[in-house]
C-alpha positions as CSV (number, residue, x, y, z in Angstrom):
1,M,-5.3,2.4,-27.4
2,L,-1.6,1.6,-27.4
3,E,-0.9,4.2,-24.7
4,F,-3.6,2.7,-22.5
5,V,-2.0,-0.7,-22.8
6,V,1.4,0.8,-21.9
7,F,-0.2,2.6,-18.9
8,T,-1.7,-0.7,-17.7
9,L,1.5,-2.6,-18.1
10,K,3.5,0.1,-16.2
11,Q,0.9,0.1,-13.4
12,A,1.4,-3.6,-13.2
13,W,5.1,-3.2,-13.1
14,A,4.8,-0.6,-10.3
15,C,2.9,-3.3,-8.4
16,V,5.6,-5.9,-8.8
17,F,6.3,-6.2,-5.0
18,G,2.6,-6.5,-4.1
19,A,2.0,-9.0,-7.0
20,A,4.9,-11.1,-5.8
21,M,3.5,-11.1,-2.3
22,L,0.1,-12.1,-3.5
23,V,1.6,-15.0,-5.5
24,L,3.5,-16.1,-2.4
25,L,0.4,-16.0,-0.3
26,I,-1.7,-18.0,-2.8
27,A,1.1,-20.5,-3.5
28,T,1.8,-21.3,0.1
29,H,-2.0,-21.6,0.8
30,L,-2.5,-24.1,-2.0
31,W,0.7,-26.1,-1.9
32,Y,2.7,-25.6,1.3
33,P,3.2,-29.0,3.0
34,E,1.9,-29.3,6.5
35,S,4.6,-31.9,7.4
36,V,7.6,-29.6,7.2
37,A,9.1,-28.2,10.3
38,L,9.1,-24.6,9.0
39,S,5.7,-23.1,9.5
40,R,3.9,-21.4,6.6
41,S,4.0,-18.0,8.3
42,D,7.7,-18.2,8.8
43,A,8.2,-19.3,5.2
44,L,6.2,-16.3,4.2
45,V,8.6,-14.0,6.1
46,I,11.6,-15.6,4.5
47,G,9.9,-15.2,1.1
48,A,9.0,-11.6,1.7
49,V,12.6,-10.8,2.7
50,A,13.8,-12.4,-0.5
51,I,11.4,-10.4,-2.6
52,Q,12.6,-7.2,-0.9
53,A,16.3,-8.1,-1.4
54,L,15.6,-8.8,-5.1
55,M,13.9,-5.4,-5.5
56,L,17.2,-3.8,-4.3
57,I,19.6,-6.1,-6.1
58,L,17.8,-5.6,-9.4
59,R,17.6,-1.8,-8.7
60,L,13.8,-1.7,-8.9
61,E,14.0,0.3,-5.7
62,S,16.7,2.6,-4.5
63,G,18.2,2.8,-1.0
64,R,16.5,6.2,-0.5
65,E,13.1,4.6,-1.3
66,L,13.9,1.7,1.0
67,W,13.8,4.0,4.0
68,V,10.2,5.0,3.2
69,I,9.3,1.3,2.6
70,V,10.8,0.4,6.0
71,L,8.7,3.1,7.6
72,F,5.6,1.7,6.0
73,H,6.6,-1.7,7.4
74,L,7.0,-0.2,11.0
75,V,3.8,1.8,10.8
76,G,1.8,-1.1,9.5
77,T,3.2,-3.6,12.0
78,A,2.3,-1.3,14.9
79,M,-1.2,-1.1,13.6
80,E,-1.5,-4.8,13.1
81,I,-0.4,-5.5,16.7
82,F,-3.1,-3.2,18.0
83,K,-5.9,-4.3,15.6
84,T,-5.4,-8.0,16.3
85,S,-5.3,-7.3,20.1
86,V,-8.8,-5.7,19.9
87,G,-10.2,-8.4,17.6
88,S,-10.5,-6.5,14.4
89,W,-9.0,-9.5,12.5
90,E,-6.8,-12.5,13.4
91,Y,-4.1,-14.7,12.0
92,G,-4.1,-18.4,12.1
93,G,-1.2,-20.8,12.4
94,D,1.9,-20.4,14.4
95,G,5.6,-19.9,14.0
96,L,8.7,-18.3,15.4
97,L,8.8,-15.1,13.5
98,W,5.8,-13.5,15.3
99,I,5.5,-10.4,17.5
100,A,2.6,-9.9,19.9
101,G,0.4,-12.4,18.0
102,V,1.2,-11.0,14.6
103,P,3.3,-12.8,12.0
104,L,6.1,-10.6,10.7
105,Y,5.2,-11.0,7.0
106,T,2.3,-8.7,7.6
107,G,4.6,-5.7,7.7
108,F,5.7,-6.6,4.2
109,M,2.1,-6.3,2.9
110,Y,2.2,-2.6,4.0
111,A,5.7,-2.3,2.5
112,A,4.2,-3.6,-0.8
113,V,1.9,-0.6,-0.8
114,G,4.8,1.7,-0.1
115,S,6.8,0.1,-2.9
116,Y,4.0,0.7,-5.3
117,M,3.7,4.4,-4.3
118,V,7.4,5.2,-4.6
119,R,7.7,3.3,-7.9
120,V,4.6,4.9,-9.5
121,F,5.9,8.4,-8.6
122,R,9.1,7.5,-10.5
123,L,7.8,5.5,-13.4
124,F,5.2,8.0,-14.4
125,D,7.2,11.2,-13.5
126,L,4.2,12.4,-11.5
127,R,3.5,16.2,-11.3
128,F,0.8,18.1,-9.5
129,D,-1.2,21.3,-9.8
130,H,-2.5,22.8,-6.6
131,Y,-0.9,20.2,-4.3
132,P,-1.8,21.1,-0.7
133,P,0.9,22.2,1.7
134,R,2.9,19.2,3.0
135,W,2.5,20.3,6.6
136,A,-1.3,20.2,6.2
137,T,-1.2,16.7,4.6
138,A,1.2,15.5,7.3
139,L,-1.3,16.6,10.0
140,L,-4.1,14.9,8.2
141,G,-2.1,11.7,7.8
142,L,-1.3,11.8,11.6
143,A,-5.0,12.3,12.4
144,I,-6.0,9.4,10.2
145,Y,-3.4,7.1,11.8
146,L,-4.5,8.1,15.3
147,N,-8.1,7.4,14.4
148,F,-7.3,3.8,13.4
149,F,-6.4,3.4,17.1
150,G,-8.7,5.9,18.8
151,H,-12.0,5.0,17.3
152,H,-12.1,1.9,19.5
153,Y,-12.2,4.0,22.6
154,L,-13.4,7.5,21.5
155,F,-15.4,8.8,18.5
156,D,-14.8,7.5,15.0
157,T,-13.9,10.5,13.0
158,R,-13.5,8.8,9.6
159,W,-16.3,10.8,8.0
160,V,-14.8,14.0,9.2
161,L,-11.5,12.9,7.9
162,L,-13.0,12.1,4.5
163,V,-14.4,15.6,4.3
164,L,-11.0,17.0,5.2
165,I,-9.4,14.9,2.4
166,V,-11.8,16.2,-0.1
167,A,-11.3,19.8,1.1
168,L,-7.5,19.5,0.9
169,Y,-7.2,17.6,-2.4
170,L,-10.3,18.7,-4.4
171,R,-8.4,21.2,-6.5
172,C,-5.3,19.0,-7.0
173,T,-4.7,17.5,-10.4
174,M,-2.2,14.7,-11.1
175,H,-0.2,14.8,-14.3
176,F,1.6,11.7,-15.6
177,R,3.0,10.3,-18.8
178,N,3.9,6.9,-20.1
179,H,7.2,7.9,-21.7
180,R,9.2,11.1,-21.9
181,S,8.3,11.4,-25.6
182,R,4.6,11.2,-24.9
183,P,2.2,14.0,-24.0
184,W,1.2,14.6,-20.4
185,R,-2.1,13.2,-19.2
186,R,-4.1,14.4,-16.3
187,M,-6.4,13.0,-13.6
188,P,-8.0,14.4,-10.5
189,I,-6.0,13.1,-7.6
190,L,-9.1,12.0,-5.7
191,V,-9.9,9.7,-8.6
192,A,-6.5,8.2,-8.4
193,F,-6.8,7.7,-4.6
194,G,-10.2,5.9,-5.1
195,G,-8.8,3.7,-7.8
196,V,-5.8,2.5,-5.8
197,A,-8.0,1.9,-2.7
198,F,-10.3,-0.3,-4.9
199,F,-7.5,-2.4,-6.2
200,I,-6.0,-2.8,-2.6
201,W,-9.5,-4.0,-1.6
202,I,-9.5,-6.6,-4.4
203,A,-6.0,-7.7,-3.2
204,E,-7.4,-8.0,0.3
205,N,-10.2,-10.3,-0.8
206,I,-7.6,-12.5,-2.5
207,A,-5.4,-12.6,0.5
208,T,-8.2,-13.4,2.9
209,A,-9.4,-16.2,0.6
210,A,-5.8,-17.5,0.8
211,G,-6.2,-17.7,4.6
212,S,-3.6,-15.0,5.3
213,W,-5.8,-13.4,7.9
214,L,-9.5,-13.5,8.7
215,Y,-12.1,-11.0,9.7
216,P,-14.7,-12.0,12.3
217,H,-17.4,-12.5,9.7
218,Q,-15.1,-15.0,7.9
219,A,-14.6,-17.3,10.9
220,D,-17.1,-19.9,9.6
221,G,-15.9,-19.7,6.0
222,W,-14.6,-17.2,3.6
223,Q,-16.9,-14.3,2.6
224,M,-16.1,-11.2,0.6
225,V,-14.6,-8.4,2.6
226,S,-17.2,-5.6,3.1
227,P,-17.0,-2.8,0.5
228,A,-17.1,-0.5,3.6
229,K,-13.4,-1.4,4.0
230,L,-12.8,0.8,0.9
231,V,-13.1,3.8,3.2
232,A,-10.3,2.4,5.5
233,W,-8.1,1.8,2.4
234,L,-8.7,5.3,1.1
235,L,-7.6,6.7,4.5
236,L,-4.5,4.4,4.4
237,M,-3.8,5.8,1.0
238,I,-3.5,9.3,2.4
239,I,-0.9,8.1,5.0
240,S,0.9,6.4,2.1
241,V,1.0,9.5,0.0
242,V,2.1,11.7,2.9
243,L,5.1,9.3,3.6
244,V,6.1,9.2,-0.1
245,T,6.0,12.9,-0.5
246,F,8.8,13.2,2.0
247,V,11.0,11.2,-0.5
248,Y,9.6,12.6,-3.7
249,R,8.5,16.2,-3.1
250,P,5.4,17.0,-5.2
251,R,6.5,18.9,-8.2
252,P,4.6,21.2,-10.5
253,L,4.3,20.4,-14.2
254,H,7.0,22.9,-15.4
255,I,9.9,21.4,-13.4
256,P,12.2,19.4,-15.8
257,P,12.3,15.6,-15.2
258,Q,15.3,13.9,-13.6
259,D,17.3,11.6,-15.8
260,H,16.2,8.5,-13.9
261,Q,12.5,9.1,-14.4
262,L,10.3,6.8,-16.4
263,T,12.7,3.9,-16.2
264,R,12.7,0.7,-14.3
């Protein structure tokens, strides 16, 4: 029981960037004054930059990890610009810190996912059995990313991509531990993917309820985001994992841990 509590607390600690972003979204939705000259969306950008700076100052993220998080930011912002242009969702309000109809704080929401991924790798000293070749996962991640754009004009291949995900990762087992003195625990990596996608979907419901963005079916009032979005978040998870594995190469169980593992 104690180990489960520690696991839960460390997962929450890994999510600190995302949790701070959610608090910022909710707080500005509830209490941000409309009379001030600085728009809410611009205030969110400033707040997000401050969170990222604190993550580095407090050494919760390293400079090496920051490069991956910046890449998440760029990949996410590019997709946001396209998706809003085709009406998949929209952002209300206005401000100066926008690009092509998208407030710049949106990139930090993707960066929050990236931050979680790099931190969870380090905090739990993740190891893997039967991890697929990185070139294969990179090609899969690229195909997923292109489908986010291409399905508006060509065929939607998400179900084919899901089959490929299962085929690549079915044999892969993730090993983790809460502390270097504790025994290793194991989990099928597909279960981990599904769990993270579920919690991102929960966060998305909170963010849309806070008016951060709206889907077409929410135009007349907030409604729950469709559970079908879980598939999209699972696909995004694969892109996230692919990017992170180019910072933290997937290691088998027998490789000794590095000194900095399981801290911060």
